C-alpha positions in Angstrom: 0.0 0.0 0.0 2.8 2.4 0.9 4.5 1.7 -2.3 1.4 2.5 -4.3 1.0 5.8 -2.4 4.6 6.9 -2.7 4.0 9.1 -5.7 2.4 12.5 -5.5 0.4 11.7 -8.6 -1.0 8.5 -7.0 -2.0 10.4 -3.9 -3.7 13.0 -6.1 -5.6 10.4 -8.0 -6.8 8.7 -4.8 -7.8 12.1 -3.4 -9.8 12.8 -6.6 -11.5 9.5 -6.4 -12.6 10.3 -2.8 -14.4 13.3 -4.3 -16.4 10.9 -6.5 -16.2 8.0 -8.9 -14.8 8.9 -12.3 -13.0 7.6 -15.4 -9.3 7.5 -16.3 -9.7 10.4 -18.8 -11.4 12.6 -16.2 -8.8 11.8 -13.6 -6.1 12.8 -16.1 -7.8 16.2 -16.6 -8.3 16.7 -12.8 -4.8 15.7 -11.8 -3.1 17.4 -14.8 -1.3 14.4 -16.2 -1.5 11.9 -19.1 -3.9 9.0 -19.4 -0.8 6.7 -19.6 0.4 8.1 -16.2 -3.1 7.6 -14.7 -3.1 4.0 -16.0 0.2 3.3 -14.4 -0.8 4.7 -11.0 -4.3 3.2 -11.1 -2.9 -0.2 -11.8 -0.7 0.1 -8.6 -3.7 1.4 -6.6 -5.9 -1.4 -7.8 -3.2 -4.0 -6.9 -2.9 -2.5 -3.5 -6.7 -2.9 -3.0 -7.1 0.9 -2.6 -9.4 1.5 -5.6 -11.5 -0.6 -8.0 -13.9 -0.5 -10.9 -17.4 0.3 -9.7 -19.3 0.9 -12.9 -19.0 1.4 -16.7 -20.0 4.6 -18.4 -20.3 5.2 -22.1 -18.6 8.1 -23.9 -20.3 10.3 -26.4 -18.8 8.0 -29.1 -20.3 4.9 -27.4 -17.0 3.6 -26.0 -17.4 1.8 -22.7 -15.2 3.3 -20.0 -14.4 1.9 -16.5 -15.4 4.0 -13.6 -13.1 3.9 -10.6 -13.7 4.7 -6.9 -12.0 3.9 -3.6 -12.5 0.4 -2.2 -12.5 1.6 1.4 -13.4 4.5 3.7 -10.7 7.1 4.1 -7.9 6.2 6.6 -6.0 8.9 8.4 -2.7 8.0 9.9 -1.0 10.4 12.3 2.4 9.8 13.6 3.6 11.8 16.6 3.4 12.3 20.3 0.3 11.2 22.2 -2.0 14.0 23.3 -1.1 16.2 20.3 -4.2 15.5 18.3 -5.9 18.8 19.0 -7.9 19.8 15.9 -7.2 16.6 14.0 -10.9 15.6 13.8 -11.7 19.1 12.6 -8.9 19.1 10.1 -10.0 15.8 8.4 -13.7 16.8 8.6 -14.8 13.5 10.1 -17.1 13.8 13.1 -17.0 10.0 13.5 -13.2 9.8 13.4 -11.7 8.0 16.3 -8.1 8.6 17.5 -6.2 5.5 18.4 -3.0 6.1 20.3 -0.3 3.7 21.1 2.5 4.3 23.6 5.5 2.3 24.5 8.8 1.4 22.9 7.4 -0.5 19.9 
């Protein structure tokens, strides 16, 4: 999963998919990259089980296009000292977010 998300483009693609399901060509426009680059990163995101095909739409020319969306709810990972989560829930905009802290030498 971390390998699939190591690229800024891959993270941008995933962020766009959390805004709503869409096609490869629409992702390329939104992220400002080529369809070939979107293909490359989508393949990695699919193999990491982060996104998947959720539907098929038809273009104006009648060509069937896969529609992609995230496979899971968003996950927020915060690394740092315990007790320093002030405002994290507000920042991520999730009222149901739950902070899980772990202390110790692990």
